[in-house]
DRENTOR-216727 format. One record per residue (C-alpha): x, y, z; residue in one letter. Coordinates in pm, 1 decimal, always signed. Example, Ala and Ser with C-alpha at 12.3 -4.5 7.8 and 13.67 -1.06 7.14 Angstrom:
2
((+1230.0; -450.0; +780.0); "A")
((+1367.0; -106.0; +714.0); "S")
This chain:
153
((+4195.7; +53.2; +710.5); "X")
((+4335.7; -190.7; +457.2); "X")
((+4453.8; -74.7; +121.7); "X")
((+4282.1; -237.6; -178.9); "X")
((+4398.2; -171.7; -540.5); "X")
((+4183.5; -196.3; -841.6); "X")
((+4359.6; -204.4; -1201.6); "X")
((+4164.7; -200.4; -1504.1); "X")
((+4310.6; -442.8; -1776.2); "X")
((+4156.2; -236.8; -2060.1); "X")
((+4346.8; +88.4; -1971.8); "X")
((+4721.8; +141.6; -2043.7); "X")
((+4771.6; +275.7; -1683.8); "X")
((+4593.8; -31.0; -1563.5); "X")
((+4812.8; -266.9; -1753.7); "X")
((+5129.6; -85.8; -1602.2); "X")
((+5003.4; -124.5; -1253.4); "X")
((+4919.2; -459.9; -1235.3); "X")
((+4949.3; -661.1; -1566.8); "X")
((+4694.1; -957.8; -1575.4); "X")
((+4546.3; -840.7; -1241.5); "X")
((+4182.1; -714.6; -1216.2); "X")
((+4212.0; -661.0; -832.7); "X")
((+4436.4; -756.0; -532.4); "X")
((+4390.9; -737.0; -182.0); "X")
((+4638.4; -643.0; +117.2); "X")
((+4975.5; -783.7; +108.1); "X")
((+5265.3; -810.5; -145.6); "X")
((+5044.8; -753.6; -456.8); "X")
((+4919.0; -428.3; -305.7); "X")
((+5272.3; -295.8; -246.0); "X")
((+5358.8; -390.5; -614.1); "X")
((+5075.6; -198.7; -740.4); "X")
((+5126.7; +104.9; -521.4); "X")
((+5465.4; +119.8; -615.7); "X")
((+5400.9; +107.1; -971.2); "X")
((+5115.3; +342.0; -921.5); "X")
((+5358.6; +605.6; -769.4); "X")
((+5598.8; +533.6; -1066.1); "X")
((+5330.0; +571.4; -1332.6); "X")
((+5235.3; +924.5; -1168.6); "X")
((+5587.5; +1032.1; -1187.6); "X")
((+5684.9; +890.1; -1527.2); "X")
((+5358.7; +934.3; -1711.8); "X")
((+5195.5; +1233.1; -1540.5); "X")
((+4883.8; +1050.6; -1493.3); "X")
((+4657.3; +1056.9; -1166.6); "X")
((+4610.4; +755.4; -963.4); "X")
((+4234.5; +691.8; -1023.4); "X")
((+4291.4; +334.2; -1056.0); "X")
((+4377.2; +289.4; -689.8); "X")
((+4093.0; +297.8; -460.6); "X")
((+4020.1; +193.4; -91.1); "X")
((+3871.6; -160.1; -7.6); "X")
((+3539.4; -6.6; +105.4); "X")
((+3489.3; +196.3; -214.1); "X")
((+3570.9; -128.6; -421.2); "X")
((+3303.5; -330.1; -197.1); "X")
((+3057.0; -51.1; -248.1); "X")
((+3103.6; -46.5; -638.1); "X")
((+3061.6; -409.3; -657.6); "X")
((+2755.3; -386.3; -456.7); "X")
((+2614.8; -95.8; -680.6); "X")
((+2698.5; -297.7; -987.6); "X")
((+2501.0; -591.7; -856.2); "X")
((+2209.0; -412.0; -788.1); "X")
((+2233.0; -207.7; -1118.1); "X")
((+2252.7; -538.6; -1304.9); "X")
((+1936.2; -667.6; -1117.3); "X")
((+1773.8; -343.9; -1184.7); "X")
((+1873.9; -320.7; -1560.2); "X")
((+1726.0; -709.5; -1619.0); "X")
((+1419.3; -641.3; -1430.3); "X")
((+1321.9; -325.5; -1587.1); "X")
((+1433.2; -381.0; -1957.0); "X")
((+1091.7; -410.4; -2098.4); "X")
((+941.9; -135.3; -1884.5); "X")
((+820.0; +174.8; -2069.4); "X")
((+747.9; +382.8; -1771.8); "X")
((+1039.9; +576.0; -1625.2); "X")
((+847.7; +611.9; -1292.7); "X")
((+823.0; +227.7; -1282.0); "X")
((+1184.3; +186.2; -1339.5); "X")
((+1305.9; +433.7; -1078.9); "X")
((+1067.1; +282.5; -811.5); "X")
((+1217.3; -61.1; -872.5); "X")
((+1359.0; -201.4; -544.5); "X")
((+1696.3; -229.9; -665.3); "X")
((+1715.0; +115.6; -787.4); "X")
((+1570.1; +247.7; -471.1); "X")
((+1843.1; +39.0; -288.2); "X")
((+2097.5; +226.6; -465.4); "X")
((+1949.4; +545.5; -379.2); "X")
((+1951.1; +446.3; -23.4); "X")
((+2327.5; +413.1; -13.1); "X")
((+2344.0; +791.4; -20.6); "X")
((+2614.4; +1022.7; -129.7); "X")
((+2889.3; +764.2; -140.8); "X")
((+2752.0; +613.3; -439.8); "X")
((+2750.2; +948.8; -650.7); "X")
((+3097.9; +906.2; -793.9); "X")
((+3003.8; +535.7; -900.2); "X")
((+2680.6; +663.7; -1061.8); "X")
((+2890.5; +946.0; -1233.9); "X")
((+3158.6; +726.2; -1365.1); "X")
((+2872.9; +491.3; -1491.3); "X")
((+2722.0; +779.8; -1684.4); "X")
((+3068.7; +860.5; -1826.5); "X")
((+3087.2; +532.2; -1976.3); "X")
((+2717.3; +425.6; -2064.7); "X")
((+2485.9; +721.3; -2018.8); "X")
((+2246.9; +503.8; -1811.7); "X")
((+1963.3; +627.9; -1641.4); "X")
((+2093.5; +759.9; -1303.4); "X")
((+1963.6; +1108.6; -1326.5); "X")
((+1664.1; +1054.2; -1080.0); "X")
((+1899.3; +887.8; -836.3); "X")
((+2162.4; +1147.2; -868.8); "X")
((+1876.3; +1414.2; -805.3); "X")
((+1733.4; +1238.7; -502.0); "X")
((+2070.5; +1174.1; -344.4); "X")
((+2223.0; +1520.9; -400.5); "X")
((+1926.9; +1730.4; -397.3); "X")
((+2063.1; +1897.7; -731.8); "X")
((+1961.2; +1879.8; -1101.5); "X")
((+2229.7; +2017.0; -1329.1); "X")
((+2011.6; +1944.2; -1630.2); "X")
((+1879.0; +2228.4; -1832.9); "X")
((+1524.2; +2219.4; -1935.1); "X")
((+1624.8; +2215.2; -2315.6); "X")
((+1855.2; +1895.8; -2241.2); "X")
((+1557.7; +1689.4; -2116.9); "X")
((+1508.0; +1392.4; -2318.9); "X")
((+1870.8; +1384.2; -2470.3); "X")
((+2027.1; +1121.2; -2277.9); "X")
((+2384.0; +1223.1; -2391.0); "X")
((+2339.4; +1586.2; -2309.3); "X")
((+2181.7; +1498.9; -1941.7); "X")
((+2472.6; +1268.6; -1888.0); "X")
((+2717.2; +1530.4; -1993.6); "X")
((+2556.2; +1776.0; -1751.8); "X")
((+2586.0; +1540.2; -1469.5); "X")
((+2962.8; +1461.2; -1555.5); "X")
((+3030.5; +1847.2; -1558.4); "X")
((+2855.1; +1886.9; -1230.3); "X")
((+3072.5; +1572.6; -1080.9); "X")
((+3383.1; +1713.6; -1224.0); "X")
((+3318.2; +2071.6; -1094.8); "X")
((+3284.9; +1901.1; -731.0); "X")
((+3614.7; +1685.6; -784.3); "X")
((+3385.9; +1362.8; -745.3); "X")
((+3518.1; +1236.4; -1067.1); "X")
((+3788.5; +1309.9; -1335.3); "X")
């Protein structure tokens, strides 16, 4: 398996690992990023959440493209059942358990409506009845669930 490194520019760790790069493939640039990642972990005490596999990076890009399509197509829909039955949303669900960390990280940032997808994929629902309708509380419940299972940090 080829190593693939992603460094987000907007984070201090990303700037340290690969200044000016969003992503780099196999070869010299990956070696540099991996070396900097090890140095960062040692000197900063931060985890290496910015270094992921090539497969995970491709999956993330595919999910983002489907999510963008879904958001654009359902922007004016008022029915939650119509939005979650959209083909792009269902395509994300059909990708299975591998997309759960991606959806959870998205919830950490935007509190998007991934609750039905996460429930369908995992068979679980950590949202308490009193949290229903409160997007922030619902997202927080799923994020806690993901952290408890070491799917996200």
